[in-house]
GUDOSE-45993 format. One record per residue (C-alpha): residue number from 1; residue in three letters; x, y, z. Coordinates in nm, 2 decimals, decimal comma. Layout:
BEGIN
<site num="NUM" residuo="ALA" X="X" Y="Y" Z="Z"/>
...
//
This chain:
BEGIN
<site num="1" residuo="MET" X="1,12" Y="1,33" Z="2,20"/>
<site num="2" residuo="ARG" X="1,50" Y="1,28" Z="2,22"/>
<site num="3" residuo="THR" X="1,72" Y="1,05" Z="1,98"/>
<site num="4" residuo="LEU" X="-1,63" Y="0,05" Z="1,68"/>
<site num="5" residuo="PRO" X="-1,86" Y="-0,09" Z="1,84"/>
<site num="6" residuo="ALA" X="-1,77" Y="-0,39" Z="2,06"/>
<site num="7" residuo="MET" X="-1,92" Y="-0,61" Z="2,33"/>
<site num="8" residuo="PHE" X="-1,82" Y="-0,55" Z="2,69"/>
<site num="9" residuo="LEU" X="-1,50" Y="-0,75" Z="2,76"/>
<site num="10" residuo="ALA" X="-1,34" Y="-0,86" Z="3,08"/>
<site num="11" residuo="LEU" X="-1,05" Y="-0,64" Z="3,19"/>
<site num="12" residuo="ALA" X="-0,72" Y="-0,81" Z="3,12"/>
<site num="13" residuo="ALA" X="-0,58" Y="-0,99" Z="3,42"/>
<site num="14" residuo="CYS" X="-0,27" Y="-0,77" Z="3,42"/>
<site num="15" residuo="GLY" X="-0,47" Y="-0,45" Z="3,45"/>
<site num="16" residuo="GLY" X="-0,42" Y="-0,34" Z="3,81"/>
<site num="17" residuo="GLY" X="-0,74" Y="-0,13" Z="3,82"/>
<site num="18" residuo="GLY" X="-0,97" Y="-0,41" Z="3,72"/>
<site num="19" residuo="GLY" X="-0,79" Y="-0,69" Z="3,89"/>
<site num="20" residuo="GLY" X="-0,90" Y="-0,93" Z="3,62"/>
<site num="21" residuo="SER" X="-1,26" Y="-0,92" Z="3,72"/>
<site num="22" residuo="THR" X="-1,56" Y="-0,88" Z="3,49"/>
<site num="23" residuo="PRO" X="-1,66" Y="-0,51" Z="3,49"/>
<site num="24" residuo="ASP" X="-2,00" Y="-0,40" Z="3,61"/>
<site num="25" residuo="PRO" X="-2,23" Y="-0,38" Z="3,31"/>
<site num="26" residuo="THR" X="-2,35" Y="-0,04" Z="3,42"/>
<site num="27" residuo="ALA" X="-2,00" Y="0,10" Z="3,42"/>
<site num="28" residuo="PRO" X="-1,88" Y="0,28" Z="3,10"/>
<site num="29" residuo="ASP" X="-1,71" Y="0,06" Z="2,84"/>
<site num="30" residuo="PRO" X="-1,34" Y="0,18" Z="2,80"/>
<site num="31" residuo="MET" X="-1,37" Y="0,15" Z="2,42"/>
<site num="32" residuo="VAL" X="-1,67" Y="0,37" Z="2,42"/>
<site num="33" residuo="LEU" X="-1,47" Y="0,62" Z="2,63"/>
<site num="34" residuo="GLY" X="-1,19" Y="0,60" Z="2,37"/>
<site num="35" residuo="SER" X="-1,44" Y="0,67" Z="2,09"/>
<site num="36" residuo="GLU" X="-1,53" Y="1,00" Z="2,27"/>
<site num="37" residuo="VAL" X="-1,19" Y="1,15" Z="2,18"/>
<site num="38" residuo="LYS" X="-1,26" Y="1,43" Z="1,94"/>
<site num="39" residuo="GLN" X="-1,03" Y="1,53" Z="1,65"/>
<site num="40" residuo="THR" X="-1,14" Y="1,89" Z="1,68"/>
<site num="41" residuo="GLU" X="-1,03" Y="1,90" Z="2,05"/>
<site num="42" residuo="LEU" X="-0,69" Y="1,76" Z="1,96"/>
<site num="43" residuo="GLU" X="-0,65" Y="2,00" Z="1,68"/>
<site num="44" residuo="THR" X="-0,73" Y="2,30" Z="1,90"/>
<site num="45" residuo="THR" X="-0,46" Y="2,21" Z="2,15"/>
<site num="46" residuo="ILE" X="-0,20" Y="2,12" Z="1,88"/>
<site num="47" residuo="GLN" X="-0,26" Y="2,44" Z="1,69"/>
<site num="48" residuo="ALA" X="-0,25" Y="2,66" Z="2,00"/>
<site num="49" residuo="LEU" X="0,08" Y="2,51" Z="2,12"/>
<site num="50" residuo="SER" X="0,25" Y="2,50" Z="1,79"/>
<site num="51" residuo="ALA" X="0,15" Y="2,87" Z="1,73"/>
<site num="52" residuo="ILE" X="0,38" Y="2,97" Z="2,01"/>
<site num="53" residuo="PRO" X="0,71" Y="3,05" Z="1,83"/>
<site num="54" residuo="THR" X="0,91" Y="2,82" Z="2,06"/>
<site num="55" residuo="ARG" X="0,84" Y="2,62" Z="2,38"/>
<site num="56" residuo="PHE" X="1,21" Y="2,56" Z="2,44"/>
<site num="57" residuo="THR" X="1,28" Y="2,52" Z="2,81"/>
<site num="58" residuo="MET" X="1,33" Y="2,85" Z="3,00"/>
<site num="59" residuo="THR" X="1,21" Y="3,07" Z="2,72"/>
<site num="60" residuo="GLN" X="0,90" Y="3,29" Z="2,74"/>
<site num="61" residuo="GLY" X="0,73" Y="3,05" Z="2,51"/>
<site num="62" residuo="ASP" X="0,78" Y="2,77" Z="2,76"/>
<site num="63" residuo="GLU" X="0,60" Y="2,98" Z="3,02"/>
<site num="64" residuo="MET" X="0,32" Y="3,06" Z="2,77"/>
<site num="65" residuo="ALA" X="0,27" Y="2,69" Z="2,71"/>
<site num="66" residuo="ARG" X="0,26" Y="2,62" Z="3,08"/>
<site num="67" residuo="ASP" X="0,00" Y="2,89" Z="3,14"/>
<site num="68" residuo="TYR" X="-0,21" Y="2,78" Z="2,84"/>
<site num="69" residuo="LEU" X="-0,23" Y="2,43" Z="2,97"/>
<site num="70" residuo="VAL" X="-0,31" Y="2,54" Z="3,32"/>
<site num="71" residuo="GLY" X="-0,59" Y="2,75" Z="3,18"/>
<site num="72" residuo="ARG" X="-0,73" Y="2,46" Z="2,97"/>
<site num="73" residuo="VAL" X="-0,72" Y="2,23" Z="3,27"/>
<site num="74" residuo="GLN" X="-0,91" Y="2,48" Z="3,49"/>
<site num="75" residuo="ALA" X="-1,17" Y="2,53" Z="3,21"/>
<site num="76" residuo="LEU" X="-1,24" Y="2,15" Z="3,25"/>
<site num="77" residuo="GLY" X="-1,32" Y="2,22" Z="3,62"/>
<site num="78" residuo="LEU" X="-1,00" Y="2,04" Z="3,73"/>
<site num="79" residuo="THR" X="-0,71" Y="2,15" Z="3,95"/>
<site num="80" residuo="ALA" X="-0,36" Y="2,19" Z="3,80"/>
<site num="81" residuo="GLU" X="-0,07" Y="2,16" Z="4,04"/>
<site num="82" residuo="LEU" X="0,27" Y="2,29" Z="3,95"/>
<site num="83" residuo="ASP" X="0,56" Y="2,06" Z="4,03"/>
<site num="84" residuo="SER" X="0,87" Y="2,27" Z="4,02"/>
<site num="85" residuo="PHE" X="1,23" Y="2,16" Z="3,98"/>
<site num="86" residuo="PRO" X="1,56" Y="2,34" Z="3,89"/>
<site num="87" residuo="VAL" X="1,70" Y="2,36" Z="3,53"/>
<site num="88" residuo="GLN" X="2,02" Y="2,56" Z="3,48"/>
<site num="89" residuo="ASN" X="1,97" Y="2,77" Z="3,79"/>
<site num="90" residuo="GLN" X="1,62" Y="2,85" Z="3,70"/>
<site num="91" residuo="THR" X="1,28" Y="2,68" Z="3,76"/>
<site num="92" residuo="ALA" X="1,08" Y="2,46" Z="3,53"/>
<site num="93" residuo="ASN" X="0,73" Y="2,32" Z="3,60"/>
<site num="94" residuo="ASN" X="0,56" Y="1,99" Z="3,55"/>
<site num="95" residuo="ILE" X="0,18" Y="2,02" Z="3,56"/>
<site num="96" residuo="LEU" X="-0,01" Y="1,75" Z="3,75"/>
<site num="97" residuo="VAL" X="-0,38" Y="1,69" Z="3,73"/>
<site num="98" residuo="LYS" X="-0,50" Y="1,42" Z="3,97"/>
<site num="99" residuo="LEU" X="-0,83" Y="1,23" Z="3,94"/>
<site num="100" residuo="PRO" X="-0,86" Y="1,04" Z="4,27"/>
<site num="101" residuo="GLY" X="-0,97" Y="0,68" Z="4,26"/>
<site num="102" residuo="ALA" X="-1,30" Y="0,60" Z="4,43"/>
<site num="103" residuo="GLU" X="-1,20" Y="0,26" Z="4,57"/>
<site num="104" residuo="GLN" X="-0,82" Y="0,24" Z="4,58"/>
<site num="105" residuo="PRO" X="-0,69" Y="0,60" Z="4,55"/>
<site num="106" residuo="GLU" X="-0,34" Y="0,49" Z="4,65"/>
<site num="107" residuo="VAL" X="-0,31" Y="0,30" Z="4,32"/>
<site num="108" residuo="ILE" X="-0,20" Y="0,54" Z="4,04"/>
<site num="109" residuo="TYR" X="-0,20" Y="0,53" Z="3,67"/>
<site num="110" residuo="ILE" X="-0,02" Y="0,81" Z="3,49"/>
<site num="111" residuo="PHE" X="-0,08" Y="0,95" Z="3,14"/>
<site num="112" residuo="SER" X="0,21" Y="1,19" Z="3,07"/>
<site num="113" residuo="ALA" X="0,36" Y="1,40" Z="2,78"/>
<site num="114" residuo="HIS" X="0,62" Y="1,67" Z="2,76"/>
<site num="115" residuo="TYR" X="0,52" Y="2,01" Z="2,65"/>
<site num="116" residuo="ASP" X="0,86" Y="2,17" Z="2,57"/>
<site num="117" residuo="SER" X="1,00" Y="2,17" Z="2,21"/>
<site num="118" residuo="THR" X="1,33" Y="2,21" Z="2,03"/>
<site num="119" residuo="SER" X="1,47" Y="2,26" Z="1,68"/>
<site num="120" residuo="SER" X="1,78" Y="2,37" Z="1,50"/>
<site num="121" residuo="THR" X="1,70" Y="2,72" Z="1,62"/>
<site num="122" residuo="PRO" X="1,55" Y="2,63" Z="1,96"/>
<site num="123" residuo="THR" X="1,53" Y="2,97" Z="2,12"/>
<site num="124" residuo="THR" X="1,35" Y="3,14" Z="1,83"/>
<site num="125" residuo="SER" X="1,16" Y="2,88" Z="1,63"/>
<site num="126" residuo="ALA" X="1,05" Y="2,54" Z="1,75"/>
<site num="127" residuo="PRO" X="0,68" Y="2,48" Z="1,68"/>
<site num="128" residuo="GLY" X="0,70" Y="2,12" Z="1,79"/>
<site num="129" residuo="ALA" X="0,36" Y="2,02" Z="1,65"/>
<site num="130" residuo="ASP" X="0,43" Y="1,65" Z="1,65"/>
<site num="131" residuo="ASP" X="0,71" Y="1,66" Z="1,91"/>
<site num="132" residuo="ASN" X="0,52" Y="1,68" Z="2,14"/>
<site num="133" residuo="ALA" X="0,21" Y="1,89" Z="2,11"/>
<site num="134" residuo="THR" X="0,04" Y="1,57" Z="1,98"/>
<site num="135" residuo="GLY" X="0,11" Y="1,38" Z="2,30"/>
<site num="136" residuo="VAL" X="0,01" Y="1,68" Z="2,51"/>
<site num="137" residuo="ALA" X="-0,32" Y="1,71" Z="2,32"/>
<site num="138" residuo="ALA" X="-0,39" Y="1,34" Z="2,38"/>
<site num="139" residuo="VAL" X="-0,34" Y="1,38" Z="2,76"/>
<site num="140" residuo="LEU" X="-0,56" Y="1,69" Z="2,78"/>
<site num="141" residuo="GLU" X="-0,83" Y="1,52" Z="2,57"/>
<site num="142" residuo="ALA" X="-0,82" Y="1,21" Z="2,79"/>
<site num="143" residuo="ALA" X="-0,86" Y="1,44" Z="3,09"/>
<site num="144" residuo="ARG" X="-1,17" Y="1,59" Z="2,94"/>
<site num="145" residuo="VAL" X="-1,33" Y="1,25" Z="2,86"/>
<site num="146" residuo="LEU" X="-1,23" Y="1,06" Z="3,17"/>
<site num="147" residuo="SER" X="-1,29" Y="1,33" Z="3,43"/>
<site num="148" residuo="GLN" X="-1,66" Y="1,28" Z="3,37"/>
<site num="149" residuo="HIS" X="-1,65" Y="0,93" Z="3,51"/>
<site num="150" residuo="ARG" X="-1,54" Y="0,74" Z="3,82"/>
<site num="151" residuo="PHE" X="-1,26" Y="0,49" Z="3,84"/>
<site num="152" residuo="LYS" X="-1,14" Y="0,24" Z="4,10"/>
<site num="153" residuo="SER" X="-0,78" Y="0,37" Z="4,09"/>
<site num="154" residuo="SER" X="-0,64" Y="0,72" Z="4,06"/>
<site num="155" residuo="VAL" X="-0,55" Y="0,86" Z="3,73"/>
<site num="156" residuo="TRP" X="-0,29" Y="1,14" Z="3,69"/>
<site num="157" residuo="PHE" X="-0,27" Y="1,35" Z="3,38"/>
<site num="158" residuo="VAL" X="0,08" Y="1,50" Z="3,36"/>
<site num="159" residuo="PHE" X="0,25" Y="1,75" Z="3,14"/>
<site num="160" residuo="THR" X="0,63" Y="1,73" Z="3,19"/>
<site num="161" residuo="ALA" X="0,88" Y="2,00" Z="3,13"/>
<site num="162" residuo="ALA" X="1,25" Y="2,00" Z="3,01"/>
<site num="163" residuo="GLU" X="1,23" Y="1,67" Z="2,82"/>
<site num="164" residuo="GLU" X="1,46" Y="1,80" Z="2,55"/>
<site num="165" residuo="GLN" X="1,73" Y="1,87" Z="2,81"/>
<site num="166" residuo="GLY" X="1,74" Y="1,51" Z="2,92"/>
<site num="167" residuo="SER" X="1,38" Y="1,42" Z="3,03"/>
<site num="168" residuo="LEU" X="1,44" Y="1,62" Z="3,34"/>
<site num="169" residuo="GLY" X="1,08" Y="1,68" Z="3,43"/>
<site num="170" residuo="SER" X="0,99" Y="1,31" Z="3,41"/>
<site num="171" residuo="LYS" X="1,30" Y="1,21" Z="3,61"/>
<site num="172" residuo="HIS" X="1,21" Y="1,46" Z="3,88"/>
<site num="173" residuo="LEU" X="0,86" Y="1,33" Z="3,91"/>
<site num="174" residuo="ALA" X="0,96" Y="0,96" Z="3,89"/>
<site num="175" residuo="ASP" X="1,23" Y="1,01" Z="4,16"/>
<site num="176" residuo="ALA" X="0,98" Y="1,18" Z="4,39"/>
<site num="177" residuo="LEU" X="0,73" Y="0,91" Z="4,34"/>
<site num="178" residuo="ARG" X="0,99" Y="0,64" Z="4,41"/>
<site num="179" residuo="ALA" X="1,09" Y="0,83" Z="4,73"/>
<site num="180" residuo="GLN" X="0,73" Y="0,83" Z="4,84"/>
<site num="181" residuo="SER" X="0,70" Y="0,45" Z="4,77"/>
<site num="182" residuo="ALA" X="0,40" Y="0,55" Z="4,55"/>
<site num="183" residuo="GLN" X="0,19" Y="0,27" Z="4,41"/>
<site num="184" residuo="VAL" X="0,23" Y="0,37" Z="4,04"/>
<site num="185" residuo="LYS" X="0,11" Y="0,06" Z="3,85"/>
<site num="186" residuo="GLY" X="0,15" Y="0,20" Z="3,50"/>
<site num="187" residuo="VAL" X="0,27" Y="0,50" Z="3,30"/>
<site num="188" residuo="ILE" X="0,18" Y="0,58" Z="2,95"/>
<site num="189" residuo="ALA" X="0,40" Y="0,85" Z="2,80"/>
<site num="190" residuo="PRO" X="0,33" Y="0,92" Z="2,43"/>
<site num="191" residuo="ASP" X="0,60" Y="1,11" Z="2,24"/>
<site num="192" residuo="MET" X="0,51" Y="1,21" Z="1,88"/>
<site num="193" residuo="ILE" X="0,18" Y="1,05" Z="1,77"/>
<site num="194" residuo="GLY" X="0,09" Y="1,27" Z="1,47"/>
<site num="195" residuo="TYR" X="0,32" Y="1,21" Z="1,17"/>
<site num="196" residuo="TRP" X="0,18" Y="0,92" Z="0,97"/>
<site num="197" residuo="PRO" X="0,32" Y="0,93" Z="0,61"/>
<site num="198" residuo="GLN" X="0,11" Y="0,62" Z="0,52"/>
<site num="199" residuo="GLY" X="-0,21" Y="0,76" Z="0,65"/>
<site num="200" residuo="GLU" X="-0,47" Y="0,49" Z="0,73"/>
<site num="201" residuo="GLY" X="-0,22" Y="0,23" Z="0,62"/>
<site num="202" residuo="ASP" X="0,03" Y="0,32" Z="0,90"/>
<site num="203" residuo="LYS" X="0,09" Y="0,14" Z="1,23"/>
<site num="204" residuo="PHE" X="0,17" Y="0,31" Z="1,56"/>
<site num="205" residuo="ASP" X="0,45" Y="0,19" Z="1,77"/>
<site num="206" residuo="ILE" X="0,42" Y="0,07" Z="2,13"/>
<site num="207" residuo="LEU" X="0,75" Y="0,06" Z="2,32"/>
<site num="208" residuo="GLY" X="0,81" Y="-0,10" Z="2,66"/>
<site num="209" residuo="ASP" X="1,05" Y="-0,32" Z="2,84"/>
<site num="210" residuo="PRO" X="1,02" Y="-0,67" Z="3,00"/>
<site num="211" residuo="ALA" X="0,87" Y="-0,52" Z="3,32"/>
<site num="212" residuo="SER" X="0,61" Y="-0,33" Z="3,13"/>
<site num="213" residuo="LYS" X="0,52" Y="-0,59" Z="2,88"/>
<site num="214" residuo="PHE" X="0,18" Y="-0,63" Z="3,03"/>
<site num="215" residuo="LEU" X="0,11" Y="-0,27" Z="2,95"/>
<site num="216" residuo="VAL" X="0,23" Y="-0,31" Z="2,59"/>
<site num="217" residuo="ASP" X="0,02" Y="-0,62" Z="2,55"/>
<site num="218" residuo="GLN" X="-0,29" Y="-0,45" Z="2,70"/>
<site num="219" residuo="MET" X="-0,26" Y="-0,15" Z="2,47"/>
<site num="220" residuo="ALA" X="-0,20" Y="-0,36" Z="2,16"/>
<site num="221" residuo="ALA" X="-0,50" Y="-0,58" Z="2,25"/>
<site num="222" residuo="MET" X="-0,71" Y="-0,26" Z="2,28"/>
<site num="223" residuo="ALA" X="-0,58" Y="-0,13" Z="1,95"/>
<site num="224" residuo="ASP" X="-0,67" Y="-0,46" Z="1,78"/>
<site num="225" residuo="ARG" X="-1,02" Y="-0,45" Z="1,92"/>
<site num="226" residuo="MET" X="-1,06" Y="-0,09" Z="1,81"/>
<site num="227" residuo="GLY" X="-0,92" Y="-0,17" Z="1,46"/>
<site num="228" residuo="VAL" X="-0,60" Y="0,04" Z="1,49"/>
<site num="229" residuo="ALA" X="-0,29" Y="-0,12" Z="1,34"/>
<site num="230" residuo="ASN" X="0,01" Y="-0,13" Z="1,57"/>
<site num="231" residuo="LYS" X="0,36" Y="-0,27" Z="1,63"/>
<site num="232" residuo="THR" X="0,51" Y="-0,37" Z="1,96"/>
<site num="233" residuo="TYR" X="0,86" Y="-0,35" Z="2,09"/>
<site num="234" residuo="ILE" X="0,98" Y="-0,51" Z="2,42"/>
<site num="235" residuo="ASN" X="1,34" Y="-0,61" Z="2,40"/>
<site num="236" residuo="HIS" X="1,49" Y="-0,31" Z="2,22"/>
<site num="237" residuo="GLY" X="1,72" Y="-0,01" Z="2,25"/>
<site num="238" residuo="TYR" X="1,50" Y="0,24" Z="2,08"/>
<site num="239" residuo="CYS" X="1,43" Y="0,59" Z="2,20"/>
<site num="240" residuo="TYR" X="1,62" Y="0,53" Z="2,53"/>
<site num="241" residuo="GLY" X="1,62" Y="0,85" Z="2,74"/>
<site num="242" residuo="ASP" X="1,27" Y="0,95" Z="2,66"/>
<site num="243" residuo="ASP" X="1,02" Y="1,03" Z="2,94"/>
<site num="244" residuo="HIS" X="0,90" Y="0,67" Z="2,97"/>
<site num="245" residuo="THR" X="1,24" Y="0,54" Z="3,05"/>
<site num="246" residuo="MET" X="1,28" Y="0,77" Z="3,34"/>
<site num="247" residuo="PHE" X="0,98" Y="0,60" Z="3,50"/>
<site num="248" residuo="GLN" X="1,12" Y="0,26" Z="3,41"/>
<site num="249" residuo="GLU" X="1,45" Y="0,34" Z="3,58"/>
<site num="250" residuo="ALA" X="1,26" Y="0,44" Z="3,89"/>
<site num="251" residuo="GLY" X="1,10" Y="0,10" Z="3,90"/>
<site num="252" residuo="PHE" X="0,76" Y="0,18" Z="3,75"/>
<site num="253" residuo="PRO" X="0,61" Y="0,00" Z="3,45"/>
<site num="254" residuo="ALA" X="0,60" Y="0,25" Z="3,16"/>
<site num="255" residuo="ILE" X="0,54" Y="0,25" Z="2,79"/>
<site num="256" residuo="SER" X="0,54" Y="0,50" Z="2,51"/>
<site num="257" residuo="PRO" X="0,31" Y="0,50" Z="2,21"/>
<site num="258" residuo="MET" X="0,47" Y="0,69" Z="1,92"/>
<site num="259" residuo="ASP" X="0,50" Y="0,73" Z="1,54"/>
<site num="260" residuo="CYS" X="0,88" Y="0,72" Z="1,48"/>
<site num="261" residuo="VAL" X="1,05" Y="0,39" Z="1,59"/>
<site num="262" residuo="GLU" X="1,08" Y="0,26" Z="1,23"/>
<site num="263" residuo="ALA" X="1,19" Y="0,60" Z="1,09"/>
<site num="264" residuo="HIS" X="1,45" Y="0,67" Z="1,36"/>
<site num="265" residuo="ASN" X="1,59" Y="0,32" Z="1,40"/>
<site num="266" residuo="LEU" X="1,49" Y="0,08" Z="1,13"/>
<site num="267" residuo="GLY" X="1,49" Y="0,27" Z="0,81"/>
<site num="268" residuo="GLY" X="1,20" Y="0,29" Z="0,57"/>
<site num="269" residuo="GLU" X="0,98" Y="0,57" Z="0,67"/>
<site num="270" residuo="GLN" X="1,13" Y="0,91" Z="0,73"/>
<site num="271" residuo="THR" X="1,05" Y="1,19" Z="0,98"/>
<site num="272" residuo="PRO" X="1,19" Y="1,49" Z="0,80"/>
<site num="273" residuo="HIS" X="1,04" Y="1,74" Z="1,05"/>
<site num="274" residuo="TYR" X="1,18" Y="1,59" Z="1,36"/>
<site num="275" residuo="HIS" X="1,35" Y="1,87" Z="1,57"/>
<site num="276" residuo="GLN" X="1,30" Y="2,10" Z="1,28"/>
<site num="277" residuo="THR" X="1,13" Y="2,44" Z="1,23"/>
<site num="278" residuo="SER" X="0,90" Y="2,26" Z="0,98"/>
<site num="279" residuo="ASP" X="0,74" Y="2,05" Z="1,26"/>
<site num="280" residuo="THR" X="0,41" Y="2,22" Z="1,21"/>
<site num="281" residuo="PHE" X="0,04" Y="2,13" Z="1,22"/>
<site num="282" residuo="SER" X="0,01" Y="2,10" Z="0,84"/>
<site num="283" residuo="THR" X="0,24" Y="1,79" Z="0,84"/>
<site num="284" residuo="LEU" X="0,02" Y="1,58" Z="1,07"/>
<site num="285" residuo="ASN" X="-0,24" Y="1,32" Z="0,98"/>
<site num="286" residuo="MET" X="-0,51" Y="1,40" Z="1,23"/>
<site num="287" residuo="PRO" X="-0,76" Y="1,12" Z="1,16"/>
<site num="288" residuo="PHE" X="-0,51" Y="0,85" Z="1,24"/>
<site num="289" residuo="THR" X="-0,37" Y="1,06" Z="1,53"/>
<site num="290" residuo="THR" X="-0,73" Y="1,07" Z="1,67"/>
<site num="291" residuo="LYS" X="-0,75" Y="0,69" Z="1,65"/>
<site num="292" residuo="VAL" X="-0,42" Y="0,65" Z="1,84"/>
<site num="293" residuo="ALA" X="-0,53" Y="0,90" Z="2,11"/>
<site num="294" residuo="GLY" X="-0,86" Y="0,70" Z="2,14"/>
<site num="295" residuo="VAL" X="-0,67" Y="0,37" Z="2,19"/>
<site num="296" residuo="ILE" X="-0,46" Y="0,53" Z="2,46"/>
<site num="297" residuo="THR" X="-0,76" Y="0,68" Z="2,64"/>
<site num="298" residuo="ALA" X="-0,94" Y="0,35" Z="2,63"/>
<site num="299" residuo="THR" X="-0,64" Y="0,16" Z="2,76"/>
<site num="300" residuo="LEU" X="-0,60" Y="0,41" Z="3,05"/>
<site num="301" residuo="ALA" X="-0,97" Y="0,37" Z="3,13"/>
<site num="302" residuo="GLU" X="-0,95" Y="0,00" Z="3,13"/>
<site num="303" residuo="LEU" X="-0,64" Y="0,00" Z="3,36"/>
<site num="304" residuo="ALA" X="-0,80" Y="0,23" Z="3,61"/>
<site num="305" residuo="GLY" X="-1,12" Y="0,03" Z="3,62"/>
<site num="306" residuo="PRO" X="-1,44" Y="0,22" Z="3,53"/>
<site num="307" residuo="LEU" X="-1,71" Y="0,23" Z="3,79"/>
<site num="308" residuo="PRO" X="-2,09" Y="0,29" Z="3,75"/>
<site num="309" residuo="PRO" X="-2,22" Y="0,63" Z="3,82"/>
<site num="310" residuo="PRO" X="-2,29" Y="0,69" Z="4,20"/>
<site num="311" residuo="THR" X="-2,63" Y="0,59" Z="4,32"/>
<site num="312" residuo="ARG" X="-2,85" Y="0,87" Z="4,44"/>
//
């Protein structure tokens, strides 16, 4: 980043995948899918990524992180595509994992997080556990859960590169999608979702803009139904330049769930490990992180429109 149980509910009218219709009762409940997010899976990914001394762009550690994520994707039986772009006369790689929609594959929802890191000594030590191994872990875990099901619309799980150099990976992808006139109906791009100094008493932030207010509202409603406290921001100037804003500038609705709006912009809480060598796994509150990742996964599923298993 730069500067349960519940009754089946109708999909929100703003959800492009569901179109506002009542879901088939034999389709999986998005909230149940969100509850399948496992803390142990998130921890495995965060610990593995933050154990790499640095994931700073164009270092060996950045390449190690890329290869690790490709391997994890392939272990899920999914295909990882490298989306290359230039950075400082070298090549960086976004990683794209596409789950085609069964009814309207041209409609796309994206769940994205950047896998690079930085610190005061970026080329030698930048563990980046919160920023942004937490977001990456949530994307990978959502891919594990949702790839076992069918959806009306396509879902892309994306790991972007070179965010710390100016959100270059997300800008490259967003510009390419705009050039293709792609029907991207929503982007969720978490950045830092693991540092919760108040523990279970904390609230996670959901940032959007007027064009993506429907996504903010849908995620907040899902969080409320799942009992996870949250705060929403629509008209604001916080965290501008992060990955989600690159998609917004390209004309796509995009939001960012995160842990740091108040700390970075409003005072009160502090994020002492932000862009520091102390951003390690031991500083994270994983139970609350798991709840947030569950809300994101459930929201994504609701947007894409769950379908019943195919008939034999």
